[in-house]
C-alpha positions as CSV (number, residue, x, y, z in Angstrom):
1,X,9.3,-39.4,-51.8
2,X,11.0,-42.5,-52.3
3,X,8.4,-43.6,-54.7
4,X,7.5,-40.5,-55.9
5,X,11.0,-38.4,-56.9
6,X,9.4,-35.8,-58.7
7,X,7.2,-34.9,-55.6
8,X,9.3,-32.3,-54.0
9,X,8.4,-30.3,-51.0
10,X,10.2,-27.1,-49.4
11,X,11.2,-27.4,-45.7
12,X,8.6,-24.9,-45.0
13,X,5.8,-27.3,-46.3
14,X,7.4,-30.2,-45.0
15,X,7.6,-29.1,-41.3
16,X,4.0,-27.9,-41.7
17,X,2.0,-30.6,-43.7
18,X,4.1,-33.5,-44.0
19,X,5.9,-33.9,-40.3
20,X,3.0,-33.9,-38.4
21,X,1.1,-36.8,-40.6
22,X,4.6,-38.9,-40.7
23,X,4.9,-38.4,-36.5
24,X,0.8,-39.1,-35.6
25,X,0.7,-42.7,-34.7
26,X,-2.9,-42.6,-35.1
27,X,-3.0,-42.2,-38.6
28,X,0.1,-44.4,-39.8
29,X,0.0,-42.9,-43.0
30,X,2.1,-45.4,-45.7
31,X,2.3,-42.3,-48.1
32,X,3.7,-39.6,-45.5
33,X,6.3,-42.4,-44.4
34,X,7.3,-42.7,-48.0
35,X,9.2,-39.1,-47.8
36,X,12.7,-39.6,-47.4
37,X,13.7,-38.4,-43.7
38,X,16.4,-36.8,-44.3
39,X,16.2,-33.6,-46.3
40,X,18.0,-33.6,-49.7
41,X,19.0,-30.1,-51.3
42,X,17.7,-30.5,-55.1
43,X,19.4,-28.2,-57.3
44,X,16.0,-27.3,-59.3
45,X,12.6,-28.1,-57.8
46,X,9.3,-26.5,-57.1
47,X,7.4,-27.1,-54.0
48,X,4.4,-29.4,-54.7
49,X,2.3,-28.5,-51.9
50,X,2.4,-24.9,-52.7
51,X,-1.7,-25.1,-53.6
52,X,-4.5,-25.9,-51.6
53,X,-5.4,-28.4,-54.4
54,X,-2.3,-30.2,-54.0
55,X,-2.4,-29.9,-49.9
56,X,-5.7,-31.4,-50.1
57,X,-5.0,-34.1,-52.6
58,X,-1.6,-35.2,-50.5
59,X,-4.2,-35.6,-47.1
60,X,-6.3,-37.5,-49.2
61,X,-3.7,-40.0,-50.5
62,X,-2.6,-40.0,-46.5
63,X,-5.7,-40.6,-45.6
64,X,-6.3,-43.4,-48.0
65,X,-2.8,-44.6,-48.2
66,X,-3.1,-44.6,-52.0
67,X,0.1,-43.2,-53.4
68,X,-1.7,-44.0,-56.5
69,X,-4.0,-41.3,-56.2
70,X,-1.1,-38.7,-55.2
71,X,0.8,-39.9,-58.9
72,X,-2.7,-39.2,-60.7
73,X,-2.9,-35.9,-58.9
74,X,0.6,-34.7,-59.7
75,X,0.0,-35.6,-63.2
76,X,-2.8,-33.8,-63.8
77,X,-1.0,-30.5,-62.2
78,X,2.0,-31.2,-64.3
79,X,-0.2,-31.7,-67.6
């Protein structure tokens, strides 16, 4: 994500979770749209959407258009 570089997502989760939210014109989520459109290989990273809890947090952040909420949940996950 452009505004949250530490939020990394694997290709599978991007295709299954992120891309549909970017494509859905009805939802217009600024959080989902914040993803860098061109895939980037990161030497060492883990997928932040690996758990149901983080997937729910991401979807909630998109629905609310609240990247701060996502930042908060990511910080909780890494502490």
